[in-house]
C-alpha positions, -999 to 999 in steps of 0.1 A, spaced: 0 0 0 27 25 10 47 18 -23 15 25 -43 9 57 -25 45 67 -30 42 63 -68 7 80 -70 19 109 -49 50 115 -69 32 112 -102 2 134 -93 24 160 -75 50 160 -102 25 165 -130 9 194 -110 42 211 -103 53 206 -139 20 221 -151 24 252 -129 61 255 -140 50 253 -177 25 281 -172 51 303 -155 80 295 -179 63 290 -213 26 296 -216 23 331 -200 55 344 -215 42 333 -249 9 350 -243 28 383 -235 42 382 -271 8 379 -287 -14 408 -299 -35 422 -271 -69 409 -283 -55 373 -287 -36 376 -254 -67 387 -236 -90 360 -250 -64 333 -244 -56 344 -208 -93 345 -200 -99 310 -214 -69 295 -196 -79 312 -164 -114 297 -166 -103 261 -173 -75 261 -147 -97 278 -122 -120 248 -124 -93 220 -125 -65 232 -102 -85 234 -69 -91 196 -71 -56 189 -81 -41 210 -53 -65 193 -28 -56 158 -41 -19 165 -37 -24 178 -2 -45 148 9 -20 124 -7 9 141 11 -10 140 44 -17 103 39 19 96 31 29 115 63 3 96 84 13 61 71 50 67 76 43 80 111 21 50 119 46 24 107 78 41 119 68 56 152 84 90 143 71 119 123 87 120 88 101 155 89 107 161 52 72 148 42 56 168 70 74 200 59 62 192 24 26 188 36 28 222 54 41 238 22 13 222 1 -13 235 25 4 269 26 4 270 -12 -34 264 -12 -40 292 13 -16 315 -6 -35 306 -39 -69 313 -24 -58 346 -8 -36 360 -35 -41 343 -69 -77 331 -71 -92 366 -69 -71 378 -97 -76 346 -117 -114 350 -113 -112 385 -125 -91 375 -155 -115 346 -163 -144 371 -165 -129 393 -191 -143 396 -226 -125 409 -257 -152 434 -262 -149 451 -228 -116 445 -211 -107 466 -181 -83 495 -190 -55 481 -167 -59 444 -176 -22 440 -183 -13 451 -148 -36 423 -134 -19 398 -156 16 410 -145 6 409 -109 -8 373 -113 24 362 -130 46 376 -103 26 360 -75 25 327 -95 62 326 -99 65 327 -61 40 299 -59 60 278 -83 91 282 -62 70 271 -31 57 241 -51 91 230 -63 104 231 -27 74 211 -15 78 185 -43 116 182 -37 109 176 1 83 149 -5 104 130 -31 134 132 -9 114 120 21 101 91 1 135 81 -13 151 83 21 130 54 32 134 35 0 173 36 -1 
């Protein structure tokens, strides 16, 4: 059971972190080079779809990490510090997302090409800046959980 959880957690978390990294490193920089009307329409469409999918994905990773922590604690008798630190960072990233990124994302998702707000690019830049910090947080959390899993394996 624990080995299956290890694999599922690494795959699900790795795909999520990779997705968020791709958004920060490739998708949004590409949108910035597009004509404003294409950029606006694309950003709104991406914000809507990811706004529906990512809350479940983040929650799943947090639950899997907490399960990993609980199982290791139960079988070993000690709290796995790296996995616990990772769980804390996953939960913090959810709180950070809800507080800082979701309100901007919802605003971006509501835009239409026919009536964008005058300062729409400043919202996009603000979201991108906050998102880069989230990606750093997620990379650290992912590194901690993988290292915690591998420390038991080897």
